[in-house]
C-alpha positions as CSV (number, residue, x, y, z in Angstrom):
1,M,-6.7,-53.6,16.3
2,N,-4.3,-55.4,13.8
3,Q,-1.3,-53.7,12.3
4,Q,-3.2,-53.0,8.8
5,T,-6.2,-51.3,10.4
6,R,-3.7,-49.2,12.7
7,N,-1.6,-48.1,9.7
8,R,-4.8,-47.0,7.8
9,L,-6.1,-45.0,10.8
10,I,-2.6,-43.3,10.9
11,A,-2.8,-42.5,7.3
12,V,-6.3,-41.2,7.4
13,V,-5.5,-39.0,10.5
14,A,-2.4,-37.6,8.6
15,L,-4.5,-36.7,5.5
16,L,-7.0,-35.1,7.6
17,V,-4.3,-32.9,9.5
18,A,-2.7,-31.9,6.1
19,G,-6.1,-31.1,4.7
20,A,-6.9,-28.8,7.6
21,G,-3.6,-27.1,7.2
22,L,-4.1,-26.6,3.5
23,A,-7.5,-25.2,4.2
24,L,-6.3,-22.9,6.9
25,V,-3.5,-21.5,4.4
26,A,-6.2,-21.3,1.5
27,F,-9.2,-19.7,3.3
28,G,-7.3,-18.0,6.3
29,N,-6.5,-14.3,6.3
30,I,-2.9,-14.9,5.0
31,G,-3.6,-12.2,2.4
32,E,-3.5,-9.5,5.0
33,N,0.0,-10.2,5.8
34,L,1.4,-10.1,2.1
35,V,3.9,-7.4,1.1
36,Y,3.3,-6.6,-2.5
37,Y,6.4,-5.7,-4.8
38,W,5.6,-3.2,-7.5
39,R,7.3,-0.9,-9.8
40,P,6.1,2.6,-10.0
41,S,3.9,2.1,-13.1
42,E,2.3,-1.0,-11.6
43,M,1.6,0.8,-8.5
44,L,0.0,3.8,-9.9
45,A,-2.1,1.4,-12.3
46,Q,-3.6,-0.1,-9.1
47,G,-5.2,2.9,-8.3
48,E,-7.3,2.9,-4.9
49,K,-5.9,-0.6,-4.1
50,A,-2.4,0.7,-3.7
51,Y,-3.6,3.0,-0.7
52,G,-2.8,1.4,2.7
53,P,-1.2,-2.0,2.2
54,T,2.6,-2.6,2.8
55,I,4.2,-2.3,-0.5
56,R,7.8,-2.7,-1.7
57,L,8.5,-0.2,-4.3
58,G,11.3,-1.0,-6.7
59,G,12.9,0.9,-9.4
60,Q,15.9,3.5,-9.8
61,V,16.5,6.8,-8.2
62,K,15.6,9.5,-10.6
63,P,18.5,11.9,-11.4
64,G,18.2,15.3,-9.8
65,S,15.4,14.3,-7.6
66,I,17.2,13.7,-4.2
67,Q,16.5,16.3,-1.5
68,W,18.0,15.5,2.1
69,N,16.7,17.7,5.1
70,E,19.4,17.3,7.6
71,Q,17.4,19.2,10.3
72,H,14.4,17.0,10.2
73,T,16.3,13.9,8.8
74,T,14.0,13.6,6.0
75,L,15.1,12.2,2.7
76,E,12.8,12.7,-0.6
77,F,13.4,11.3,-3.9
78,Q,11.7,9.7,-6.8
79,V,11.7,6.2,-7.9
80,M,11.4,5.7,-11.8
81,D,10.7,2.5,-13.7
82,S,13.6,3.2,-16.2
83,E,15.6,6.2,-17.6
84,L,13.1,6.7,-20.7
85,P,11.6,10.3,-20.4
86,E,8.1,8.9,-20.4
87,A,8.8,6.3,-17.6
88,A,6.5,6.3,-14.7
89,F,7.9,7.8,-11.4
90,V,6.7,8.0,-7.7
91,K,7.9,10.6,-5.2
92,V,9.3,8.8,-2.0
93,R,9.7,10.4,1.5
94,T,11.5,8.7,4.3
95,T,13.0,9.4,7.6
96,E,15.7,6.5,7.1
97,V,19.2,7.4,6.8
98,P,20.1,6.4,3.3
99,P,22.7,3.6,2.9
100,Q,26.2,4.8,2.1
101,M,25.8,3.6,-1.5
102,F,22.6,5.5,-2.2
103,R,22.9,8.0,-5.3
104,E,21.2,8.8,-8.4
105,R,20.4,5.9,-10.9
106,I,21.1,3.3,-8.3
107,G,18.6,0.4,-8.0
108,V,16.3,0.7,-4.7
109,V,13.7,-1.0,-2.9
110,V,11.7,1.1,-0.5
111,E,9.3,-0.7,1.8
112,G,6.3,1.4,3.0
113,T,2.8,2.8,2.1
114,F,1.2,4.9,-0.6
115,D,-0.8,7.7,0.5
116,K,-3.8,9.7,-1.3
117,G,-1.3,12.6,-1.8
118,Q,0.3,10.4,-4.2
119,V,3.7,10.1,-1.9
120,F,5.2,6.8,-1.0
121,Q,6.0,6.9,2.7
122,G,8.9,4.7,3.1
123,S,9.8,2.8,6.4
124,R,12.8,1.1,5.2
125,L,15.3,1.8,2.1
126,M,17.6,-0.8,0.5
127,V,19.8,-0.3,-2.5
128,N,20.5,-3.0,-5.2
129,H,24.2,-3.5,-6.0
130,S,26.4,-6.0,-7.7
131,N,28.3,-8.2,-5.6
132,E,30.9,-9.0,-8.4
133,Y,34.3,-7.5,-8.0
134,R,36.5,-7.1,-11.1
135,A,40.2,-6.2,-10.3
136,P,41.4,-3.5,-12.7
137,K,43.7,-4.9,-15.5
138,S,45.4,-1.7,-16.3
139,E,46.8,1.5,-14.9
140,D,44.1,3.4,-16.8
141,D,41.4,1.2,-15.1
142,V,42.8,2.0,-11.6
143,K,42.7,5.6,-12.4
144,K,39.0,5.5,-13.6
145,M,38.1,3.6,-10.4
146,F,39.5,6.3,-8.3
147,E,37.8,8.9,-10.2
148,D,34.6,7.3,-9.9
149,M,35.0,6.8,-6.2
150,R,35.9,10.6,-5.9
151,K,32.7,11.5,-7.9
152,Q,30.5,9.2,-5.7
153,D,32.0,10.9,-2.6
154,A,31.3,14.3,-4.0
155,T,27.6,13.1,-4.7
156,T,27.5,11.8,-1.3
157,A,28.8,15.0,0.4
158,A,26.3,17.2,-1.8
159,V,23.3,15.1,-0.7
160,G,24.5,15.3,3.0
161,A,25.1,19.3,2.6
162,Q,21.4,19.8,1.4
């Protein structure tokens, strides 16, 4: 076998291996391992298709919807698309302890499943936050920052007391 024939044989084998790998991905059961990311309105629009698969539900925590049952370590709240009055929302129930930054109007992503009772059963709770830090420029900015921290601590304490 000469060098040119050998190189052609290697190229054909490499193409066959690549084609087999592509066919496995395209026609295999890779769809069963997908995790969908939906907002409340998108998930509700899916109807029966939303029941069962693992979903990441993203949105904001609806004000006034947080209920923490300390005895059963159950957290219930609603996730909304936006703060508009007509925005879609979904009730979420999880046994996860919420992250320290969890509060009303914060962006959240909850991983779990949607049941036929229209409740999203969360198995993982994550909050979205900015990683930008801006140093206060004046004394008034410092006072406002501390006041905001006090309000957040009071909200967190109220959620923990419920």
